[in-house]
All heavy atoms as TSV, in Angstrom:
chain	resi	resn	atom	element	x	y	z
A	1	MET	N	N	-15.501	12.816	64.408
A	1	MET	CA	C	-14.170	12.907	63.820
A	1	MET	C	C	-13.863	14.380	63.387
A	1	MET	O	O	-14.642	14.975	62.708
A	1	MET	CB	C	-14.111	12.053	62.563
A	1	MET	CG	C	-12.726	11.912	61.969
A	1	MET	SD	S	-12.607	10.849	60.607
A	1	MET	CE	C	-12.998	9.292	61.365
A	2	SER	N	N	-12.863	15.004	64.017
A	2	SER	CA	C	-12.531	16.309	63.721
A	2	SER	C	C	-11.723	16.513	62.469
A	2	SER	O	O	-10.966	15.608	62.051
A	2	SER	CB	C	-11.765	16.873	64.926
A	2	SER	OG	O	-10.488	16.252	65.073
A	3	ARG	N	N	-11.766	17.639	61.874
A	3	ARG	CA	C	-10.904	17.986	60.735
A	3	ARG	C	C	-9.690	18.646	61.202
A	3	ARG	O	O	-9.453	19.832	60.983
A	3	ARG	CB	C	-11.728	19.000	59.935
A	3	ARG	CG	C	-12.933	18.439	59.251
A	3	ARG	CD	C	-13.508	19.423	58.310
A	3	ARG	NE	N	-14.707	18.963	57.607
A	3	ARG	CZ	C	-15.945	19.492	57.683
A	3	ARG	NH1	N	-16.172	20.443	58.477
A	3	ARG	NH2	N	-16.955	18.886	57.096
A	4	THR	N	N	-8.851	17.818	61.830
A	4	THR	CA	C	-7.586	18.360	62.349
A	4	THR	C	C	-6.468	17.370	61.980
A	4	THR	O	O	-6.644	16.153	61.977
A	4	THR	CB	C	-7.619	18.358	63.843
A	4	THR	OG1	O	-8.761	19.148	64.304
A	4	THR	CG2	C	-6.383	18.880	64.534
A	5	CYS	N	N	-5.332	17.960	61.623
A	5	CYS	CA	C	-4.146	17.124	61.209
A	5	CYS	C	C	-3.606	16.498	62.487
A	5	CYS	O	O	-3.445	17.049	63.528
A	5	CYS	CB	C	-3.090	18.071	60.640
A	5	CYS	SG	S	-1.553	17.191	60.178
A	6	ASP	N	N	-3.317	15.198	62.424
A	6	ASP	CA	C	-2.741	14.410	63.545
A	6	ASP	C	C	-1.441	14.859	63.976
A	6	ASP	O	O	-0.890	14.623	65.000
A	6	ASP	CB	C	-2.845	12.962	63.359
A	6	ASP	CG	C	-4.247	12.455	63.352
A	6	ASP	OD1	O	-5.207	13.034	63.909
A	6	ASP	OD2	O	-4.557	11.398	62.612
A	7	LEU	N	N	-0.628	15.415	63.003
A	7	LEU	CA	C	0.791	15.738	63.268
A	7	LEU	C	C	0.954	17.212	63.678
A	7	LEU	O	O	1.535	17.447	64.755
A	7	LEU	CB	C	1.669	15.427	61.978
A	7	LEU	CG	C	1.741	14.001	61.543
A	7	LEU	CD1	C	2.626	14.002	60.338
A	7	LEU	CD2	C	2.342	13.214	62.641
A	8	CYS	N	N	0.472	18.125	62.915
A	8	CYS	CA	C	0.715	19.558	63.183
A	8	CYS	C	C	-0.410	20.225	63.977
A	8	CYS	O	O	-0.229	21.363	64.415
A	8	CYS	CB	C	1.104	20.396	61.955
A	8	CYS	SG	S	-0.238	20.497	60.771
A	9	GLY	N	N	-1.642	19.594	63.942
A	9	GLY	CA	C	-2.755	20.168	64.572
A	9	GLY	C	C	-3.460	21.242	63.806
A	9	GLY	O	O	-4.333	22.035	64.393
A	10	LYS	N	N	-3.219	21.305	62.541
A	10	LYS	CA	C	-3.907	22.364	61.686
A	10	LYS	C	C	-5.367	22.056	61.626
A	10	LYS	O	O	-5.802	20.909	61.561
A	10	LYS	CB	C	-3.379	22.243	60.253
A	10	LYS	CG	C	-3.845	23.420	59.402
A	10	LYS	CD	C	-3.247	23.230	58.013
A	10	LYS	CE	C	-1.769	23.629	57.909
A	10	LYS	NZ	N	-1.252	23.719	56.612
A	11	HIS	N	N	-6.218	23.064	61.857
A	11	HIS	CA	C	-7.660	22.874	61.880
A	11	HIS	C	C	-8.363	23.944	61.115
A	11	HIS	O	O	-7.748	24.974	60.590
A	11	HIS	CB	C	-8.112	22.955	63.360
A	11	HIS	CG	C	-7.631	24.264	64.104
A	11	HIS	ND1	N	-8.320	25.429	64.022
A	11	HIS	CD2	C	-6.556	24.459	64.895
A	11	HIS	CE1	C	-7.691	26.323	64.671
A	11	HIS	NE2	N	-6.684	25.788	65.216
A	12	PRO	N	N	-9.709	23.892	60.953
A	12	PRO	CA	C	-10.383	24.886	60.169
A	12	PRO	C	C	-10.251	26.306	60.783
A	12	PRO	O	O	-10.238	26.538	61.904
A	12	PRO	CB	C	-11.867	24.435	60.194
A	12	PRO	CG	C	-11.790	22.995	60.426
A	12	PRO	CD	C	-10.592	22.814	61.313
A	13	MET	N	N	-10.181	27.301	59.885
A	13	MET	CA	C	-10.092	28.697	60.248
A	13	MET	C	C	-11.347	29.383	59.828
A	13	MET	O	O	-11.919	29.062	58.804
A	13	MET	CB	C	-8.878	29.323	59.503
A	13	MET	CG	C	-7.544	28.761	59.800
A	13	MET	SD	S	-6.977	28.974	61.527
A	13	MET	CE	C	-6.561	30.696	61.456
A	14	HIS	N	N	-11.725	30.421	60.607
A	14	HIS	CA	C	-13.055	31.102	60.289
A	14	HIS	C	C	-12.640	32.595	60.036
A	14	HIS	O	O	-11.757	33.102	60.683
A	14	HIS	CB	C	-13.999	30.943	61.419
A	14	HIS	CG	C	-14.294	29.605	61.857
A	14	HIS	ND1	N	-15.241	28.864	61.083
A	14	HIS	CD2	C	-13.856	28.748	62.803
A	14	HIS	CE1	C	-15.260	27.625	61.633
A	14	HIS	NE2	N	-14.449	27.585	62.702
A	15	GLY	N	N	-13.416	33.148	59.185
A	15	GLY	CA	C	-13.266	34.603	58.894
A	15	GLY	C	C	-14.305	35.106	57.956
A	15	GLY	O	O	-15.378	34.513	57.790
A	16	ASN	N	N	-14.000	36.180	57.297
A	16	ASN	CA	C	-14.872	36.822	56.401
A	16	ASN	C	C	-14.478	36.734	54.966
A	16	ASN	O	O	-13.265	36.967	54.667
A	16	ASN	CB	C	-15.160	38.351	56.792
A	16	ASN	CG	C	-15.848	38.526	58.038
A	16	ASN	OD1	O	-16.857	37.881	58.271
A	16	ASN	ND2	N	-15.324	39.345	58.863
A	17	LYS	N	N	-15.407	36.501	54.063
A	17	LYS	CA	C	-15.168	36.622	52.668
A	17	LYS	C	C	-15.578	38.041	52.263
A	17	LYS	O	O	-16.666	38.514	52.694
A	17	LYS	CB	C	-16.036	35.650	51.906
A	17	LYS	CG	C	-15.825	35.695	50.377
A	17	LYS	CD	C	-16.518	34.641	49.627
A	17	LYS	CE	C	-17.931	35.049	49.471
A	17	LYS	NZ	N	-18.749	34.099	48.535
A	18	VAL	N	N	-14.699	38.881	51.710
A	18	VAL	CA	C	-14.911	40.241	51.422
A	18	VAL	C	C	-15.094	40.373	49.957
A	18	VAL	O	O	-14.235	40.090	49.116
A	18	VAL	CB	C	-13.808	41.134	51.939
A	18	VAL	CG1	C	-14.093	42.556	51.729
A	18	VAL	CG2	C	-13.508	40.824	53.418
A	19	SER	N	N	-16.248	41.002	49.524
A	19	SER	CA	C	-16.596	41.143	48.172
A	19	SER	C	C	-15.991	42.380	47.598
A	19	SER	O	O	-15.395	43.201	48.365
A	19	SER	CB	C	-18.117	41.184	47.947
A	19	SER	OG	O	-18.631	42.337	48.445
A	20	ASN	N	N	-16.095	42.673	46.353
A	20	ASN	CA	C	-15.627	43.888	45.718
A	20	ASN	C	C	-16.315	45.124	46.388
A	20	ASN	O	O	-15.620	46.219	46.456
A	20	ASN	CB	C	-15.856	43.876	44.231
A	20	ASN	CG	C	-15.081	44.944	43.517
A	20	ASN	OD1	O	-13.997	45.341	43.997
A	20	ASN	ND2	N	-15.577	45.361	42.375
A	21	SER	N	N	-17.526	45.037	46.748
A	21	SER	CA	C	-18.232	46.130	47.381
A	21	SER	C	C	-18.042	46.105	48.887
A	21	SER	O	O	-18.688	46.917	49.713
A	21	SER	CB	C	-19.735	46.069	47.101
A	21	SER	OG	O	-20.278	44.884	47.705
A	22	TYR	N	N	-17.018	45.390	49.371
A	22	TYR	CA	C	-16.638	45.328	50.808
A	22	TYR	C	C	-17.735	44.783	51.708
A	22	TYR	O	O	-17.874	44.989	52.844
A	22	TYR	CB	C	-16.213	46.700	51.264
A	22	TYR	CG	C	-15.319	46.666	52.489
A	22	TYR	CD1	C	-14.080	46.045	52.387
A	22	TYR	CD2	C	-15.665	47.214	53.754
A	22	TYR	CE1	C	-13.180	46.031	53.491
A	22	TYR	CE2	C	-14.820	47.080	54.826
A	22	TYR	CZ	C	-13.595	46.468	54.640
A	22	TYR	OH	O	-12.729	46.415	55.710
A	23	HIS	N	N	-18.655	43.912	51.114
A	23	HIS	CA	C	-19.696	43.255	51.838
A	23	HIS	C	C	-19.061	41.978	52.529
A	23	HIS	O	O	-18.357	41.198	51.799
A	23	HIS	CB	C	-20.823	42.804	50.919
A	23	HIS	CG	C	-21.944	42.091	51.620
A	23	HIS	ND1	N	-22.834	42.743	52.397
A	23	HIS	CD2	C	-22.220	40.713	51.623
A	23	HIS	CE1	C	-23.649	41.826	52.845
A	23	HIS	NE2	N	-23.318	40.561	52.430
A	24	HIS	N	N	-19.222	41.802	53.860
A	24	HIS	CA	C	-18.628	40.681	54.573
A	24	HIS	C	C	-19.632	39.505	54.715
A	24	HIS	O	O	-20.727	39.727	55.054
A	24	HIS	CB	C	-18.180	41.195	55.898
A	24	HIS	CG	C	-16.980	42.093	55.919
A	24	HIS	ND1	N	-17.078	43.362	55.306
A	24	HIS	CD2	C	-15.779	41.873	56.313
A	24	HIS	CE1	C	-15.811	43.865	55.381
A	24	HIS	NE2	N	-15.024	42.996	56.056
A	25	THR	N	N	-19.172	38.370	54.361
A	25	THR	CA	C	-19.906	37.138	54.572
A	25	THR	C	C	-18.990	36.168	55.314
A	25	THR	O	O	-17.836	35.941	54.978
A	25	THR	CB	C	-20.271	36.494	53.232
A	25	THR	OG1	O	-20.974	37.524	52.480
A	25	THR	CG2	C	-21.147	35.320	53.368
A	26	ARG	N	N	-19.466	35.475	56.313
A	26	ARG	CA	C	-18.764	34.471	57.109
A	26	ARG	C	C	-18.458	33.278	56.242
A	26	ARG	O	O	-19.239	32.785	55.445
A	26	ARG	CB	C	-19.492	34.092	58.373
A	26	ARG	CG	C	-19.810	35.133	59.356
A	26	ARG	CD	C	-18.563	35.729	59.920
A	26	ARG	NE	N	-17.907	34.833	60.901
A	26	ARG	CZ	C	-16.780	35.109	61.542
A	26	ARG	NH1	N	-16.184	36.302	61.309
A	26	ARG	NH2	N	-16.245	34.259	62.270
A	27	ARG	N	N	-17.260	32.717	56.358
A	27	ARG	CA	C	-16.798	31.556	55.691
A	27	ARG	C	C	-15.760	30.814	56.488
A	27	ARG	O	O	-15.319	31.226	57.517
A	27	ARG	CB	C	-16.341	31.884	54.298
A	27	ARG	CG	C	-14.969	32.636	54.301
A	27	ARG	CD	C	-14.254	32.413	52.999
A	27	ARG	NE	N	-13.718	31.081	52.919
A	27	ARG	CZ	C	-13.045	30.554	51.961
A	27	ARG	NH1	N	-12.687	31.343	50.926
A	27	ARG	NH2	N	-12.590	29.327	51.989
A	28	THR	N	N	-15.483	29.513	56.036
A	28	THR	CA	C	-14.533	28.631	56.723
A	28	THR	C	C	-13.522	28.145	55.681
A	28	THR	O	O	-13.858	27.792	54.556
A	28	THR	CB	C	-15.346	27.391	57.291
A	28	THR	OG1	O	-16.327	27.852	58.166
A	28	THR	CG2	C	-14.410	26.491	58.108
A	29	TRP	N	N	-12.222	28.160	56.131
A	29	TRP	CA	C	-11.138	27.569	55.352
A	29	TRP	C	C	-10.797	26.302	56.018
A	29	TRP	O	O	-10.395	26.202	57.134
A	29	TRP	CB	C	-9.886	28.513	55.285
A	29	TRP	CG	C	-10.088	29.738	54.507
A	29	TRP	CD1	C	-9.788	29.934	53.178
A	29	TRP	CD2	C	-10.589	31.058	54.985
A	29	TRP	NE1	N	-10.068	31.157	52.784
A	29	TRP	CE2	C	-10.580	31.873	53.849
A	29	TRP	CE3	C	-11.068	31.529	56.121
A	29	TRP	CZ2	C	-10.983	33.213	53.963
A	29	TRP	CZ3	C	-11.472	32.811	56.195
A	29	TRP	CH2	C	-11.428	33.558	55.119
A	30	LYS	N	N	-10.929	25.190	55.213
A	30	LYS	CA	C	-10.690	23.860	55.786
A	30	LYS	C	C	-9.265	23.374	55.280
A	30	LYS	O	O	-8.829	23.643	54.128
A	30	LYS	CB	C	-11.718	22.881	55.290
A	30	LYS	CG	C	-13.122	23.198	55.786
A	30	LYS	CD	C	-14.116	22.263	55.180
A	30	LYS	CE	C	-15.537	22.767	55.557
A	30	LYS	NZ	N	-16.468	22.021	54.742
A	31	PRO	N	N	-8.513	22.694	56.123
A	31	PRO	CA	C	-7.158	22.173	55.749
A	31	PRO	C	C	-7.326	21.009	54.737
A	31	PRO	O	O	-8.374	20.352	54.778
A	31	PRO	CB	C	-6.626	21.620	56.998
A	31	PRO	CG	C	-7.696	21.387	57.947
A	31	PRO	CD	C	-8.792	22.344	57.597
A	32	ASN	N	N	-6.366	20.823	53.914
A	32	ASN	CA	C	-6.341	19.813	52.908
A	32	ASN	C	C	-5.915	18.506	53.559
A	32	ASN	O	O	-4.661	18.220	53.583
A	32	ASN	CB	C	-5.490	20.145	51.685
A	32	ASN	CG	C	-5.688	19.218	50.561
A	32	ASN	OD1	O	-6.445	18.327	50.590
A	32	ASN	ND2	N	-4.860	19.464	49.526
A	33	LEU	N	N	-6.878	17.686	54.026
A	33	LEU	CA	C	-6.460	16.455	54.916
A	33	LEU	C	C	-6.545	15.190	53.999
A	33	LEU	O	O	-7.407	15.087	53.097
A	33	LEU	CB	C	-7.340	16.325	56.071
A	33	LEU	CG	C	-7.266	17.415	57.130
A	33	LEU	CD1	C	-8.271	17.180	58.243
A	33	LEU	CD2	C	-5.892	17.486	57.693
A	34	LEU	N	N	-5.670	14.270	54.336
A	34	LEU	CA	C	-5.613	12.981	53.586
A	34	LEU	C	C	-5.629	11.857	54.706
A	34	LEU	O	O	-5.008	12.028	55.724
A	34	LEU	CB	C	-4.392	12.875	52.794
A	34	LEU	CG	C	-4.054	13.836	51.729
A	34	LEU	CD1	C	-2.710	13.633	51.186
A	34	LEU	CD2	C	-5.077	13.706	50.617
A	35	LYS	N	N	-6.232	10.780	54.361
A	35	LYS	CA	C	-6.151	9.580	55.219
A	35	LYS	C	C	-4.975	8.740	54.662
A	35	LYS	O	O	-4.915	8.451	53.501
A	35	LYS	CB	C	-7.402	8.730	55.173
A	35	LYS	CG	C	-8.479	9.259	56.106
A	35	LYS	CD	C	-9.648	8.252	56.077
A	35	LYS	CE	C	-10.719	8.770	56.927
A	35	LYS	NZ	N	-11.905	7.881	57.064
A	36	LEU	N	N	-3.965	8.592	55.485
A	36	LEU	CA	C	-2.727	7.979	55.015
A	36	LEU	C	C	-2.302	6.823	55.880
A	36	LEU	O	O	-2.286	6.880	57.108
A	36	LEU	CB	C	-1.663	9.095	54.985
A	36	LEU	CG	C	-0.318	8.634	54.449
A	36	LEU	CD1	C	-0.312	8.599	52.928
A	36	LEU	CD2	C	0.727	9.621	54.901
A	37	LYS	N	N	-2.101	5.678	55.298
A	37	LYS	CA	C	-1.461	4.488	56.057
A	37	LYS	C	C	-0.080	4.648	56.130
A	37	LYS	O	O	0.687	4.912	55.146
A	37	LYS	CB	C	-1.833	3.199	55.372
A	37	LYS	CG	C	-3.272	2.780	55.639
A	37	LYS	CD	C	-3.387	1.326	55.262
A	37	LYS	CE	C	-4.787	0.784	55.595
A	37	LYS	NZ	N	-4.929	-0.641	55.262
A	38	THR	N	N	0.500	4.583	57.341
A	38	THR	CA	C	1.949	4.699	57.593
A	38	THR	C	C	2.354	3.741	58.727
A	38	THR	O	O	1.566	3.170	59.382
A	38	THR	CB	C	2.421	6.122	57.973
A	38	THR	OG1	O	3.713	6.180	58.103
A	38	THR	CG2	C	1.713	6.497	59.314
A	39	GLU	N	N	3.651	3.430	58.743
A	39	GLU	CA	C	4.161	2.499	59.766
A	39	GLU	C	C	5.041	3.300	60.776
A	39	GLU	O	O	5.953	3.991	60.418
A	39	GLU	CB	C	5.084	1.536	59.076
A	39	GLU	CG	C	5.407	0.345	60.026
A	39	GLU	CD	C	6.057	-0.874	59.288
A	39	GLU	OE1	O	5.885	-0.939	58.073
A	39	GLU	OE2	O	6.782	-1.630	59.928
A	40	ILE	N	N	4.518	3.311	62.018
A	40	ILE	CA	C	5.173	3.997	63.073
A	40	ILE	C	C	5.529	2.948	64.214
A	40	ILE	O	O	4.594	2.365	64.782
A	40	ILE	CB	C	4.330	5.216	63.640
A	40	ILE	CG1	C	4.000	6.173	62.543
A	40	ILE	CG2	C	4.949	5.768	64.866
A	40	ILE	CD1	C	3.045	7.259	62.930
A	41	GLY	N	N	6.737	2.807	64.440
A	41	GLY	CA	C	7.215	1.905	65.578
A	41	GLY	C	C	6.871	0.422	65.229
A	41	GLY	O	O	6.582	-0.282	66.128
A	42	GLY	N	N	6.787	0.017	63.987
A	42	GLY	CA	C	6.470	-1.342	63.611
A	42	GLY	C	C	4.996	-1.684	63.542
A	42	GLY	O	O	4.678	-2.742	63.158
A	43	THR	N	N	4.110	-0.692	63.785
A	43	THR	CA	C	2.685	-0.888	63.709
A	43	THR	C	C	2.131	-0.010	62.541
A	43	THR	O	O	2.549	1.102	62.418
A	43	THR	CB	C	1.937	-0.578	64.989
A	43	THR	OG1	O	2.180	0.769	65.383
A	43	THR	CG2	C	2.459	-1.583	66.075
A	44	THR	N	N	1.187	-0.580	61.863
A	44	THR	CA	C	0.557	0.206	60.795
A	44	THR	C	C	-0.618	0.962	61.325
A	44	THR	O	O	-1.403	0.478	61.998
A	44	THR	CB	C	0.050	-0.790	59.686
A	44	THR	OG1	O	1.180	-1.470	59.194
A	44	THR	CG2	C	-0.639	-0.012	58.602
A	45	MET	N	N	-0.612	2.258	61.022
A	45	MET	CA	C	-1.603	3.160	61.501
A	45	MET	C	C	-2.231	4.000	60.330
A	45	MET	O	O	-1.546	4.223	59.393
A	45	MET	CB	C	-1.042	4.154	62.577
A	45	MET	CG	C	-0.506	3.525	63.765
A	45	MET	SD	S	0.253	4.718	64.879
A	45	MET	CE	C	-1.137	5.606	65.381
A	46	THR	N	N	-3.447	4.336	60.498
A	46	THR	CA	C	-4.069	5.241	59.535
A	46	THR	C	C	-4.192	6.660	60.227
A	46	THR	O	O	-4.794	6.842	61.225
A	46	THR	CB	C	-5.466	4.838	59.129
A	46	THR	OG1	O	-5.300	3.530	58.481
A	46	THR	CG2	C	-6.035	5.762	58.070
A	47	LEU	N	N	-3.569	7.638	59.584
A	47	LEU	CA	C	-3.566	9.014	60.150
A	47	LEU	C	C	-4.257	9.911	59.240
A	47	LEU	O	O	-4.260	9.759	58.011
A	47	LEU	CB	C	-2.122	9.462	60.333
A	47	LEU	CG	C	-1.192	8.756	61.243
A	47	LEU	CD1	C	0.245	9.273	61.232
A	47	LEU	CD2	C	-1.740	8.758	62.709
A	48	ARG	N	N	-4.796	11.054	59.814
A	48	ARG	CA	C	-5.319	12.126	59.004
A	48	ARG	C	C	-4.303	13.212	59.038
A	48	ARG	O	O	-4.038	13.899	60.111
A	48	ARG	CB	C	-6.644	12.578	59.579
A	48	ARG	CG	C	-7.720	11.620	59.427
A	48	ARG	CD	C	-8.998	12.080	60.135
A	48	ARG	NE	N	-9.526	13.356	59.530
A	48	ARG	CZ	C	-10.637	13.436	58.817
A	48	ARG	NH1	N	-11.400	12.548	58.774
A	48	ARG	NH2	N	-10.952	14.678	58.428
A	49	ILE	N	N	-3.591	13.440	57.924
A	49	ILE	CA	C	-2.482	14.428	57.890
A	49	ILE	C	C	-2.777	15.422	56.790
A	49	ILE	O	O	-3.424	15.092	55.831
A	49	ILE	CB	C	-1.148	13.775	57.761
A	49	ILE	CG1	C	-1.056	13.161	56.393
A	49	ILE	CG2	C	-0.820	12.884	58.888
A	49	ILE	CD1	C	0.427	12.812	56.052
A	50	CYS	N	N	-2.274	16.605	56.961
A	50	CYS	CA	C	-2.478	17.672	55.893
A	50	CYS	C	C	-1.380	17.418	54.844
A	50	CYS	O	O	-0.316	16.843	55.062
A	50	CYS	CB	C	-2.306	19.067	56.483
A	50	CYS	SG	S	-0.804	19.452	57.251
A	51	THR	N	N	-1.605	17.948	53.709
A	51	THR	CA	C	-0.703	17.665	52.594
A	51	THR	C	C	0.699	18.431	52.775
A	51	THR	O	O	1.756	18.012	52.334
A	51	THR	CB	C	-1.252	18.230	51.211
A	51	THR	OG1	O	-1.694	19.529	51.426
A	51	THR	CG2	C	-2.444	17.351	50.830
A	52	GLN	N	N	0.674	19.492	53.595
A	52	GLN	CA	C	1.908	20.143	53.917
A	52	GLN	C	C	2.818	19.244	54.754
A	52	GLN	O	O	4.110	19.269	54.528
A	52	GLN	CB	C	1.639	21.487	54.704
A	52	GLN	CG	C	2.671	22.499	54.591
A	52	GLN	CD	C	2.840	22.994	53.210
A	52	GLN	OE1	O	1.992	22.990	52.364
A	52	GLN	NE2	N	4.114	23.305	52.775
A	53	CYS	N	N	2.305	18.510	55.661
A	53	CYS	CA	C	3.090	17.500	56.382
A	53	CYS	C	C	3.644	16.449	55.571
A	53	CYS	O	O	4.774	15.948	55.800
A	53	CYS	CB	C	2.259	16.977	57.611
A	53	CYS	SG	S	1.913	18.191	58.913
A	54	LEU	N	N	2.824	15.996	54.627
A	54	LEU	CA	C	3.297	14.893	53.793
A	54	LEU	C	C	4.484	15.432	52.834
A	54	LEU	O	O	5.446	14.722	52.622
A	54	LEU	CB	C	2.061	14.416	52.799
A	54	LEU	CG	C	2.363	13.284	51.882
A	54	LEU	CD1	C	2.823	12.026	52.685
A	54	LEU	CD2	C	1.219	13.032	51.071
A	55	ARG	N	N	4.259	16.667	52.287
A	55	ARG	CA	C	5.394	17.167	51.466
A	55	ARG	C	C	6.537	17.515	52.189
A	55	ARG	O	O	7.728	17.467	51.680
A	55	ARG	CB	C	4.836	18.507	50.771
A	55	ARG	CG	C	3.718	18.275	49.747
A	55	ARG	CD	C	3.281	19.570	49.145
A	55	ARG	NE	N	4.389	20.317	48.610
A	55	ARG	CZ	C	4.372	21.607	48.314
A	55	ARG	NH1	N	3.225	22.294	48.503
A	55	ARG	NH2	N	5.413	22.257	47.779
A	56	SER	N	N	6.435	17.880	53.524
A	56	SER	CA	C	7.631	18.240	54.346
A	56	SER	C	C	8.394	16.980	54.719
A	56	SER	O	O	9.599	17.066	55.239
A	56	SER	CB	C	7.186	18.875	55.612
A	56	SER	OG	O	6.507	20.111	55.203
A	57	GLY	N	N	7.809	15.780	54.548
A	57	GLY	CA	C	8.542	14.538	54.855
A	57	GLY	C	C	8.437	14.110	56.326
A	57	GLY	O	O	9.343	13.296	56.792
A	58	PHE	N	N	7.450	14.659	57.072
A	58	PHE	CA	C	7.179	14.232	58.388
A	58	PHE	C	C	6.842	12.730	58.550
A	58	PHE	O	O	7.060	12.080	59.506
A	58	PHE	CB	C	6.260	15.055	59.124
A	58	PHE	CG	C	6.651	16.516	59.286
A	58	PHE	CD1	C	5.740	17.599	59.109
A	58	PHE	CD2	C	8.000	16.824	59.634
A	58	PHE	CE1	C	6.147	18.898	59.292
A	58	PHE	CE2	C	8.324	18.193	59.724
A	58	PHE	CZ	C	7.401	19.204	59.535
A	59	VAL	N	N	6.162	12.225	57.451
A	59	VAL	CA	C	5.682	10.831	57.555
A	59	VAL	C	C	5.778	10.341	56.016
A	59	VAL	O	O	5.696	11.134	55.119
A	59	VAL	CB	C	4.246	10.775	58.063
A	59	VAL	CG1	C	3.251	11.424	57.129
A	59	VAL	CG2	C	3.886	9.373	58.416
A	60	THR	N	N	5.951	9.063	55.908
A	60	THR	CA	C	6.011	8.468	54.541
A	60	THR	C	C	4.860	7.408	54.413
A	60	THR	O	O	4.456	6.867	55.389
A	60	THR	CB	C	7.326	7.755	54.373
A	60	THR	OG1	O	7.551	6.740	55.392
A	60	THR	CG2	C	8.493	8.648	54.407
A	61	LYS	N	N	4.388	7.368	53.218
A	61	LYS	CA	C	3.332	6.443	52.889
A	61	LYS	C	C	3.823	5.005	53.014
A	61	LYS	O	O	5.012	4.653	52.738
A	61	LYS	CB	C	2.871	6.596	51.469
A	61	LYS	CG	C	1.974	7.829	51.196
A	61	LYS	CD	C	1.468	7.804	49.814
A	61	LYS	CE	C	0.657	9.025	49.411
A	61	LYS	NZ	N	0.096	8.954	48.147
A	62	LYS	N	N	2.923	4.127	53.454
A	62	LYS	CA	C	3.205	2.664	53.430
A	62	LYS	C	C	2.869	2.166	52.089
A	62	LYS	O	O	1.684	2.243	51.648
A	62	LYS	CB	C	2.486	1.954	54.528
A	62	LYS	CG	C	2.814	0.524	54.635
A	62	LYS	CD	C	2.214	-0.142	55.885
A	62	LYS	CE	C	2.766	-1.643	55.864
A	62	LYS	NZ	N	2.236	-2.267	57.011
A	63	ILE	N	N	3.772	1.494	51.420
A	63	ILE	CA	C	3.497	1.032	50.060
A	63	ILE	C	C	3.327	-0.460	50.085
A	63	ILE	O	O	3.983	-1.224	50.689
A	63	ILE	CB	C	4.754	1.394	49.146
A	63	ILE	CG1	C	5.053	2.893	49.172
A	63	ILE	CG2	C	4.549	0.786	47.716
A	63	ILE	CD1	C	6.276	3.325	48.437
A	64	LYS	N	N	2.252	-0.892	49.320
A	64	LYS	CA	C	1.998	-2.323	49.221
A	64	LYS	C	C	3.045	-2.946	48.311
A	64	LYS	O	O	3.250	-2.489	47.210
A	64	LYS	CB	C	0.671	-2.559	48.720
A	64	LYS	CG	C	-0.505	-2.120	49.645
A	64	LYS	CD	C	-1.802	-2.439	49.009
A	64	LYS	CE	C	-2.935	-1.897	49.841
A	64	LYS	NZ	N	-4.311	-2.063	49.275
A	65	VAL	N	N	3.715	-4.041	48.788
A	65	VAL	CA	C	4.645	-4.747	47.956
A	65	VAL	C	C	4.123	-6.095	47.677
A	65	VAL	O	O	3.693	-6.866	48.500
A	65	VAL	CB	C	6.019	-4.847	48.808
A	65	VAL	CG1	C	7.036	-5.588	47.868
A	65	VAL	CG2	C	6.582	-3.542	49.136
A	66	LYS	N	N	4.142	-6.509	46.346
A	66	LYS	CA	C	3.622	-7.727	45.968
A	66	LYS	C	C	4.657	-8.830	46.326
A	66	LYS	O	O	5.962	-8.526	46.285
A	66	LYS	CB	C	3.410	-7.713	44.433
A	66	LYS	CG	C	2.345	-6.803	43.965
A	66	LYS	CD	C	2.042	-6.874	42.541
A	66	LYS	CE	C	0.980	-5.947	42.172
A	66	LYS	NZ	N	0.656	-5.995	40.685
A	67	PRO	N	N	4.321	-10.034	46.549
A	67	PRO	CA	C	5.130	-11.119	46.824
A	67	PRO	C	C	6.085	-11.349	45.579
A	67	PRO	O	O	5.731	-11.119	44.472
A	67	PRO	CB	C	4.248	-12.341	47.067
A	67	PRO	CG	C	2.992	-11.719	47.520
A	67	PRO	CD	C	2.875	-10.445	46.737
A	68	ALA	N	N	7.287	-11.906	45.889
A	68	ALA	CA	C	8.277	-12.097	44.822
A	68	ALA	C	C	7.800	-13.142	43.786
A	68	ALA	O	O	8.051	-12.976	42.664
A	68	ALA	CB	C	9.528	-12.661	45.526
A	69	ASP	N	N	7.039	-14.101	44.193
A	69	ASP	CA	C	6.590	-15.170	43.227
A	69	ASP	C	C	5.553	-14.530	42.249
A	69	ASP	O	O	5.486	-14.910	41.022
A	69	ASP	CB	C	6.009	-16.409	43.913
A	69	ASP	CG	C	4.830	-16.039	44.795
A	69	ASP	OD1	O	4.718	-14.874	45.212
A	69	ASP	OD2	O	4.119	-16.953	45.189
A	70	MET	N	N	4.770	-13.565	42.713
A	70	MET	CA	C	3.768	-12.959	41.786
A	70	MET	C	C	4.527	-12.024	40.852
A	70	MET	O	O	4.140	-11.928	39.679
A	70	MET	CB	C	2.808	-12.073	42.663
A	70	MET	CG	C	1.859	-12.875	43.541
A	70	MET	SD	S	0.700	-13.926	42.570
A	70	MET	CE	C	-0.376	-12.646	42.002
A	71	ALA	N	N	5.592	-11.372	41.233
A	71	ALA	CA	C	6.377	-10.536	40.306
A	71	ALA	C	C	7.043	-11.359	39.264
A	71	ALA	O	O	7.168	-10.940	38.105
A	71	ALA	CB	C	7.313	-9.686	41.100
A	72	ALA	N	N	7.492	-12.527	39.632
A	72	ALA	CA	C	8.221	-13.369	38.695
A	72	ALA	C	C	7.361	-14.035	37.617
A	72	ALA	O	O	7.736	-14.166	36.542
A	72	ALA	CB	C	8.905	-14.557	39.483
A	73	LYS	N	N	5.991	-14.206	38.003
A	73	LYS	CA	C	5.090	-14.758	37.050
A	73	LYS	C	C	4.764	-13.699	35.902
A	73	LYS	O	O	4.522	-14.124	34.807
A	73	LYS	CB	C	3.780	-15.179	37.696
A	73	LYS	CG	C	3.929	-16.445	38.575
A	73	LYS	CD	C	2.630	-16.751	39.216
A	73	LYS	CE	C	2.700	-18.020	40.085
A	73	LYS	NZ	N	1.547	-18.356	40.732
A	74	LYS	N	N	4.799	-12.543	36.207
A	74	LYS	CA	C	4.541	-11.495	35.212
A	74	LYS	C	C	5.635	-11.444	34.127
A	74	LYS	O	O	5.380	-11.075	33.008
A	74	LYS	CB	C	4.269	-10.117	35.805
A	74	LYS	CG	C	2.960	-10.034	36.526
A	74	LYS	CD	C	2.703	-8.657	36.937
A	74	LYS	CE	C	1.310	-8.453	37.459
A	74	LYS	NZ	N	1.020	-7.073	37.830
A	75	ASP	N	N	6.845	-11.621	34.549
A	75	ASP	CA	C	7.977	-11.540	33.587
A	75	ASP	C	C	8.174	-12.720	32.719
A	75	ASP	O	O	7.736	-13.586	32.367
A	75	ASP	CB	C	9.282	-11.287	34.371
A	75	ASP	CG	C	9.222	-9.905	35.063
A	75	ASP	OD1	O	8.499	-9.034	34.612
A	75	ASP	OD2	O	9.960	-9.723	36.133
């Protein structure tokens, strides 16, 4: 399973961490990915999307809705 956003394709970046003394150390920046259930074309799918795609509104979360009789019993 890759660390890649299913919508925008964002993936880990590699580079150098640079200290105050200009010493270079290799490091990796990973995207902030979430597993999210969403409904696309009438089917429920689990996607790995980055938080930027979620905030931009490219996809919406699928919300669990309780049956009406269960909600009526609580009131």
